[in-house]
C-alpha positions as CSV (number, residue, x, y, z in Angstrom):
1,X,49.1,107.0,-36.8
2,X,51.2,108.5,-34.1
3,X,49.2,107.2,-31.2
4,X,49.8,103.4,-32.6
5,X,53.6,104.5,-32.1
6,X,53.0,105.8,-28.5
7,X,50.7,103.0,-27.4
8,X,53.6,100.3,-28.8
9,X,56.3,102.3,-27.3
10,X,54.0,102.2,-24.0
11,X,53.7,98.4,-24.2
12,X,57.4,97.9,-24.7
13,X,58.4,100.3,-21.9
14,X,55.7,98.4,-19.7
15,X,56.8,94.8,-20.6
16,X,60.5,95.9,-20.2
17,X,59.7,97.2,-16.7
18,X,57.7,94.1,-15.6
19,X,60.8,92.1,-16.6
20,X,63.2,94.2,-14.5
21,X,61.0,94.2,-11.9
22,X,60.6,90.4,-12.0
23,X,64.3,89.8,-12.2
24,X,65.0,92.3,-9.3
25,X,62.6,90.5,-7.1
26,X,64.3,87.3,-7.9
27,X,67.5,88.9,-6.9
28,X,66.2,90.4,-3.7
29,X,65.0,87.0,-2.6
30,X,68.3,85.5,-3.7
31,X,70.2,87.9,-1.4
32,X,67.5,87.5,1.5
33,X,68.2,83.6,1.4
34,X,72.0,84.2,1.1
35,X,71.9,86.3,4.4
36,X,69.8,84.1,6.1
37,X,72.5,81.3,5.2
38,X,75.4,83.5,6.1
39,X,73.8,84.2,9.4
40,X,72.9,80.7,10.1
41,X,76.7,79.4,9.3
42,X,78.3,81.9,11.2
43,X,76.3,81.1,14.2
44,X,77.1,77.2,13.7
45,X,81.1,78.3,13.1
46,X,81.1,80.3,16.2
47,X,79.8,77.4,18.2
48,X,82.6,75.1,16.7
49,X,85.2,77.8,17.1
50,X,84.1,78.0,20.9
51,X,84.4,74.2,21.3
52,X,88.1,74.4,19.9
53,X,88.9,77.0,22.2
54,X,87.3,75.2,25.1
55,X,89.5,72.3,24.3
56,X,92.6,74.2,24.4
57,X,91.7,75.9,27.7
58,X,91.4,72.2,29.3
59,X,94.4,70.9,27.6
60,X,92.7,68.3,25.2
61,X,92.7,67.8,21.4
62,X,89.6,69.2,19.8
63,X,87.3,66.6,18.3
64,X,86.2,66.9,14.8
65,X,82.6,66.4,15.7
66,X,81.7,68.2,18.9
67,X,79.3,66.3,21.0
68,X,77.0,67.5,23.8
69,X,76.9,65.1,26.8
70,X,73.5,64.8,28.6
71,X,73.3,63.6,32.1
72,X,70.3,64.0,34.7
73,X,70.8,65.8,37.7
74,X,69.8,63.0,40.0
75,X,72.8,61.0,38.5
76,X,75.2,63.8,39.0
77,X,77.7,64.0,41.7
78,X,77.5,66.7,44.2
79,X,81.2,68.1,42.6
80,X,79.2,68.1,39.2
81,X,76.3,70.0,40.6
82,X,78.7,72.7,42.4
83,X,80.4,73.3,39.1
84,X,77.1,73.9,37.4
85,X,76.3,76.6,40.1
86,X,79.8,78.2,39.5
87,X,78.6,79.1,36.0
88,X,79.5,82.9,35.4
89,X,76.9,85.1,36.9
90,X,76.9,83.2,39.9
91,X,73.1,82.0,39.7
92,X,71.6,78.8,39.8
93,X,69.1,79.7,37.2
94,X,69.1,81.5,33.7
95,X,66.4,84.0,32.9
96,X,65.9,83.2,29.1
97,X,63.4,85.8,28.4
98,X,65.6,88.6,29.8
99,X,68.6,87.3,27.9
100,X,66.7,87.1,24.9
101,X,65.6,90.7,25.3
102,X,69.0,91.6,25.9
103,X,70.0,90.0,22.4
104,X,72.6,87.4,24.2
105,X,70.7,84.7,22.4
106,X,67.3,83.5,20.7
107,X,67.3,79.7,22.5
108,X,68.4,78.3,25.6
109,X,71.3,76.8,23.7
110,X,72.5,79.9,22.6
111,X,72.4,81.6,26.0
112,X,74.4,78.5,27.3
113,X,77.0,78.8,24.4
114,X,77.2,82.7,25.3
115,X,77.9,81.6,29.3
116,X,80.5,79.3,28.0
117,X,81.9,82.6,26.1
118,X,81.9,84.2,29.2
119,X,84.0,81.4,31.0
120,X,86.6,81.3,27.9
121,X,87.0,85.2,28.0
122,X,87.7,85.0,31.7
123,X,90.3,82.4,31.4
124,X,92.1,84.3,28.8
125,X,91.0,82.5,25.5
126,X,89.1,85.2,23.6
127,X,87.7,84.6,20.0
128,X,90.2,83.5,17.5
129,X,89.3,85.4,14.0
130,X,91.6,83.4,12.2
131,X,90.2,80.1,13.6
132,X,86.7,81.2,12.3
133,X,87.9,82.2,9.1
134,X,89.5,78.9,8.7
135,X,86.3,77.1,9.6
136,X,84.5,79.5,7.3
137,X,86.7,78.6,4.0
138,X,87.0,74.8,5.0
139,X,82.8,74.9,5.2
140,X,81.1,73.1,2.3
141,X,77.6,74.6,3.2
142,X,78.1,78.0,1.9
143,X,79.4,79.7,-1.6
144,X,82.7,81.1,-1.1
145,X,81.6,84.9,-1.2
146,X,84.1,87.5,-0.4
147,X,83.9,88.2,3.2
148,X,85.7,89.8,6.5
149,X,85.3,89.2,10.1
150,X,85.6,91.9,12.5
151,X,86.0,92.0,16.3
152,X,85.1,94.8,18.5
153,X,85.7,95.7,22.3
154,X,83.0,96.7,24.7
155,X,83.3,100.2,23.4
156,X,82.5,98.8,20.0
157,X,85.9,100.0,18.9
158,X,87.5,97.5,16.1
159,X,90.0,95.3,17.6
160,X,91.0,93.1,14.4
161,X,89.6,92.0,11.5
162,X,90.3,89.1,8.9
163,X,89.0,88.3,5.4
164,X,89.3,88.8,1.8
165,X,87.0,91.3,1.3
166,X,88.2,94.3,-0.7
167,X,87.9,98.2,0.4
168,X,84.4,98.8,-1.0
169,X,81.0,98.9,0.6
170,X,79.8,95.4,0.9
171,X,76.3,93.7,-0.1
172,X,75.6,92.7,3.5
173,X,76.9,94.1,6.8
174,X,75.5,92.2,9.8
175,X,74.8,93.8,13.3
176,X,76.9,93.5,16.3
177,X,76.8,90.0,17.7
178,X,77.7,89.9,21.7
179,X,80.2,87.4,22.5
180,X,79.2,86.4,26.1
181,X,76.7,87.9,28.6
182,X,79.0,90.7,29.6
183,X,79.3,92.6,26.5
184,X,82.9,92.7,26.4
185,X,83.5,91.6,22.6
186,X,81.1,91.8,19.5
187,X,81.4,90.1,16.2
188,X,80.5,91.2,12.8
189,X,80.7,89.9,9.3
190,X,80.9,91.7,6.1
191,X,80.0,90.1,2.7
192,X,79.6,90.5,-1.1
193,X,76.7,88.7,-2.7
194,X,78.0,88.9,-6.3
195,X,75.6,89.3,-9.1
196,X,77.5,86.6,-11.2
197,X,76.4,83.8,-8.5
198,X,72.9,84.9,-8.8
199,X,73.0,84.8,-12.7
200,X,74.3,81.3,-12.5
201,X,71.9,80.3,-10.2
202,X,68.8,81.6,-12.2
203,X,70.3,81.0,-15.6
204,X,67.4,78.9,-17.6
205,X,64.8,81.3,-15.3
206,X,66.4,84.5,-17.0
207,X,66.7,82.8,-20.4
208,X,63.4,81.8,-20.4
209,X,62.2,85.4,-19.2
210,X,64.3,86.9,-21.9
211,X,63.0,84.8,-24.6
212,X,59.3,85.7,-23.6
213,X,59.9,89.3,-23.5
214,X,61.6,89.0,-27.0
215,X,58.5,87.3,-28.1
216,X,56.3,89.8,-26.8
217,X,58.6,92.6,-28.4
218,X,58.4,90.9,-31.8
219,X,54.7,90.4,-31.7
220,X,54.3,94.3,-30.9
221,X,56.7,94.9,-33.6
222,X,54.7,92.8,-36.0
223,X,51.5,94.4,-34.9
224,X,52.5,98.0,-35.2
225,X,54.0,96.8,-38.9
226,X,50.5,95.5,-40.1
227,X,48.7,98.6,-38.5
228,X,51.0,100.6,-40.8
229,X,50.4,98.5,-43.9
230,X,46.6,99.0,-43.1
231,X,46.6,102.3,-42.5
232,X,48.5,103.1,-45.9
233,X,46.1,100.9,-47.7
234,X,43.2,102.9,-46.1
235,X,44.7,106.3,-46.9
236,X,44.9,105.2,-50.4
237,X,41.2,104.0,-50.6
238,X,40.2,107.0,-48.9
239,X,41.9,109.3,-51.2
240,X,40.4,107.5,-54.1
241,X,36.9,107.5,-52.6
242,X,37.2,111.2,-51.8
243,X,38.3,112.2,-55.2
244,X,35.5,110.0,-56.7
245,X,32.9,111.6,-54.4
246,X,34.3,115.2,-55.1
247,X,34.3,114.7,-58.9
248,X,30.4,113.8,-58.3
249,X,29.7,117.4,-57.3
250,X,30.6,119.4,-60.4
251,X,27.9,117.4,-62.7
252,X,25.5,117.7,-60.1
253,X,25.9,121.5,-59.7
254,X,25.6,121.7,-63.4
255,X,22.3,119.8,-63.2
256,X,21.1,122.3,-60.7
257,X,22.0,125.3,-63.0
258,X,20.0,123.2,-66.1
259,X,17.1,122.9,-63.7
260,X,16.9,126.3,-62.8
261,X,17.0,127.4,-66.5
262,X,14.3,124.6,-67.4
263,X,12.1,126.0,-64.5
264,X,12.5,129.5,-65.8
265,X,11.1,128.2,-69.4
266,X,8.8,125.8,-68.4
267,X,5.3,126.2,-69.9
268,X,3.1,125.2,-67.0
269,X,3.1,125.0,-63.1
270,X,3.1,121.3,-62.9
271,X,6.4,121.2,-64.6
272,X,7.8,123.7,-62.7
273,X,7.0,122.0,-59.5
274,X,8.4,118.7,-60.5
275,X,11.5,120.6,-61.7
276,X,11.7,122.5,-58.1
277,X,11.2,119.0,-56.4
278,X,14.0,117.5,-58.5
279,X,16.3,120.3,-57.9
280,X,15.6,120.0,-54.0
281,X,16.6,116.2,-54.2
282,X,19.8,117.2,-56.1
283,X,20.7,119.9,-53.7
284,X,20.1,117.5,-51.0
285,X,22.4,114.9,-52.7
286,X,25.0,117.5,-52.9
287,X,24.7,118.4,-49.1
288,X,25.0,114.5,-48.3
289,X,28.3,114.3,-50.4
290,X,29.8,117.3,-48.7
291,X,28.8,115.6,-45.3
292,X,30.9,112.6,-46.7
293,X,33.8,114.7,-47.6
294,X,33.9,116.2,-44.4
295,X,33.4,113.3,-42.2
296,X,36.4,111.6,-44.1
297,X,38.7,114.6,-43.6
298,X,37.6,115.4,-40.1
299,X,40.1,113.4,-38.2
300,X,43.0,114.9,-40.6
301,X,42.4,118.0,-41.9
302,X,40.6,121.3,-40.6
303,X,37.7,122.7,-42.7
304,X,38.4,125.7,-44.7
305,X,35.6,128.2,-44.1
306,X,34.8,130.5,-47.0
307,X,33.0,133.2,-44.9
308,X,30.8,136.0,-46.5
309,X,27.7,138.0,-45.3
310,X,24.6,135.6,-45.4
311,X,20.9,136.1,-44.9
312,X,19.9,133.2,-42.3
313,X,16.3,133.7,-42.5
314,X,16.2,133.4,-46.2
315,X,18.4,130.4,-46.1
316,X,16.0,129.0,-43.5
317,X,13.1,129.6,-46.1
318,X,14.8,128.0,-48.8
319,X,15.5,125.0,-46.6
320,X,11.8,125.0,-45.8
321,X,10.8,124.8,-49.4
322,X,13.3,122.1,-50.2
323,X,11.8,119.7,-47.5
324,X,8.4,120.4,-48.6
325,X,9.2,119.1,-51.8
326,X,11.1,116.1,-50.6
327,X,8.5,115.1,-48.2
328,X,5.1,115.9,-50.0
329,X,3.5,112.7,-48.4
330,X,4.2,113.4,-44.9
331,X,2.0,116.1,-43.3
332,X,4.0,118.6,-41.5
333,X,4.2,122.1,-40.4
334,X,7.6,124.3,-40.5
335,X,7.1,127.8,-38.7
336,X,10.2,130.1,-39.1
337,X,10.2,132.8,-36.3
338,X,12.3,135.5,-37.1
339,X,13.6,137.5,-34.1
340,X,16.5,139.1,-36.0
341,X,17.0,142.9,-36.7
342,X,15.8,143.8,-40.1
343,X,18.5,143.2,-42.6
344,X,20.8,141.6,-40.3
345,X,23.5,139.5,-42.2
346,X,25.9,137.1,-40.6
347,X,29.5,136.6,-41.4
348,X,29.8,132.8,-41.9
349,X,30.1,130.0,-44.5
350,X,26.6,130.0,-46.2
351,X,27.2,126.5,-47.8
352,X,28.0,124.8,-44.4
353,X,25.6,126.7,-42.4
354,X,22.8,126.0,-44.7
355,X,23.8,122.3,-44.3
356,X,23.5,122.6,-40.5
357,X,20.2,124.1,-40.6
358,X,19.0,121.7,-43.5
359,X,20.1,118.4,-41.1
360,X,18.5,119.9,-38.0
361,X,15.3,120.6,-39.9
362,X,15.2,117.3,-41.8
363,X,15.9,115.3,-38.6
364,X,13.3,116.8,-36.9
365,X,10.9,115.9,-39.8
366,X,12.1,112.5,-40.2
367,X,12.0,111.3,-36.4
368,X,8.4,112.4,-35.8
369,X,5.0,111.2,-36.7
370,X,2.6,112.8,-39.4
371,X,1.4,116.0,-38.3
372,X,4.7,117.0,-36.8
373,X,5.1,120.8,-36.1
374,X,8.5,122.4,-36.3
375,X,9.3,125.7,-35.0
376,X,12.7,127.4,-36.2
377,X,13.5,130.4,-34.1
378,X,16.1,132.9,-35.2
379,X,17.2,135.5,-32.6
380,X,20.6,137.3,-30.9
381,X,21.9,135.8,-27.8
382,X,24.6,138.1,-26.2
383,X,25.4,139.4,-29.8
384,X,25.5,135.9,-31.1
385,X,23.0,134.3,-33.8
386,X,20.9,131.8,-32.1
387,X,19.2,129.0,-34.3
388,X,16.8,126.8,-32.5
389,X,14.9,124.0,-34.2
390,X,12.1,122.7,-31.9
391,X,9.8,119.6,-32.6
392,X,7.0,117.6,-31.0
393,X,8.3,114.4,-32.4
394,X,9.5,111.0,-30.8
395,X,12.2,112.5,-28.6
396,X,15.6,111.0,-27.4
397,X,16.2,109.1,-24.1
398,X,18.7,110.8,-21.8
399,X,21.0,107.9,-22.0
400,X,21.5,108.5,-25.8
401,X,21.8,112.1,-25.8
402,X,25.5,112.3,-25.1
403,X,26.6,110.2,-27.8
404,X,24.3,111.9,-30.6
405,X,27.3,114.0,-31.8
406,X,29.5,110.8,-32.3
407,X,30.2,110.1,-35.9
408,X,28.2,106.9,-37.0
409,X,26.0,106.8,-34.0
410,X,22.4,106.2,-34.3
411,X,19.8,106.3,-31.6
412,X,18.2,102.7,-31.3
413,X,14.8,102.8,-32.6
414,X,11.9,100.2,-32.9
415,X,11.2,98.8,-36.6
416,X,8.4,101.2,-37.1
417,X,10.4,104.0,-36.2
418,X,13.6,103.0,-38.4
419,X,14.8,105.9,-40.9
420,X,17.4,105.9,-43.5
421,X,20.6,107.3,-42.3
422,X,24.3,106.9,-41.5
423,X,25.0,108.6,-38.3
424,X,27.2,111.6,-39.8
425,X,24.8,114.4,-39.9
426,X,24.9,115.7,-36.3
427,X,28.6,114.9,-36.2
428,X,29.1,117.1,-39.2
429,X,27.0,119.7,-37.8
430,X,28.9,120.1,-34.3
431,X,32.2,120.3,-36.5
432,X,31.0,123.0,-38.9
433,X,29.7,124.7,-35.7
434,X,32.7,124.3,-33.7
435,X,35.0,125.7,-36.6
436,X,32.9,128.7,-36.7
437,X,33.6,129.2,-33.0
438,X,30.3,128.3,-31.8
439,X,28.5,125.5,-29.7
440,X,25.8,123.1,-30.3
441,X,23.3,121.7,-27.8
442,X,20.3,119.6,-27.4
443,X,17.3,119.4,-25.0
444,X,15.1,116.3,-25.3
445,X,12.7,113.9,-23.7
446,X,11.2,110.6,-24.9
447,X,8.0,111.1,-26.3
448,X,8.1,114.8,-25.9
449,X,10.1,116.1,-28.8
450,X,13.5,117.9,-29.1
451,X,15.0,121.2,-29.4
452,X,18.6,121.5,-31.2
453,X,20.2,125.1,-30.8
454,X,23.4,126.3,-32.2
455,X,25.0,129.6,-31.4
456,X,27.7,131.3,-33.4
457,X,29.1,134.6,-33.7
458,X,27.5,137.2,-36.0
459,X,31.1,138.4,-37.2
């Protein structure tokens, strides 16, 4: 159940991070737009402030709406042409590209404005920060952000400043804008871009975003609650089923004991064979019950091994007899090749190891045609017990071999090759061998048979 909490927590964190990232991107875009707006309005207000100083220089009243008079050179008098040639710099032409590279202006109009700044500075009319600040405050095209205008000399030492910006690091600090083409003065603006303005500007967007995030979180919470309820219900059902299955083992063990007694007292050979066949069927049923119990506990509980010294060859012979009784109508040959030292006994859980051997041998018998030959090899490899079950049956394609030991997985077969089963035998076998500190592996080729091998420590 913990993994569902982790998945839900990851989903919540991911949702919150996405929302924060989205809001942050909105705010960054808002700040960029405000910075562009501030730069634009400062450029316009600087031009208006320059026009006011120019009017004061010539002794006329500044007009509320500055105008530019355009006149073709052919209609100018000689005096007017001479006055144009007397522009700062003493040149008849202006190199716009060079001026752009020097940062004087981006357009021809801005460069002309800078030339006029040179004229005003030469005439003793420097930039007036108070006038520029008044124009800023009177402008209707910008939000009233806290700001500060700063004026620097040619050595970029601050001369004066004006504004209502408090003593803290502002959100935006512009570059030094040159006043004129001579680099005698520089203008800079610092401004705050408060979050409150952004929140008011994006109120509905943020509210909708918060509602969507809350809806997603509620859905995740509801899903987690539903999973918890179903998990609790499944556990109750599992406990009931496990208890019922476990209760079946006791009477079945009693049946095996009774059959063993009846076999000893049976008057004829035919009756003994029937009892042996029935006993093998009951033992197989107990093995299947144990497999179901182990499959149900596999994800939550570690199997408790009851280790003792076991005789593996004798165990293999017993499984061989059981399978001969269970599959009397299918011709087959089971050959046990014992290469173990005489009298060797292995420390392991006899019931579980017998289940593994039975499962591998029965699979070899089931998934093959009549006349199959099964070889069970018992040997010692690197001081460990090695049990190998080889057959010449149908075999398994490579694409299915990686999933063989997965619970409830069954190799797809044609209708003629379909066999009864639930896909838990090999998963149980791998679990048992792993708990014994060993490993199980398979080698197979389609149409050429299979070889299943497991290795466990002898002690």
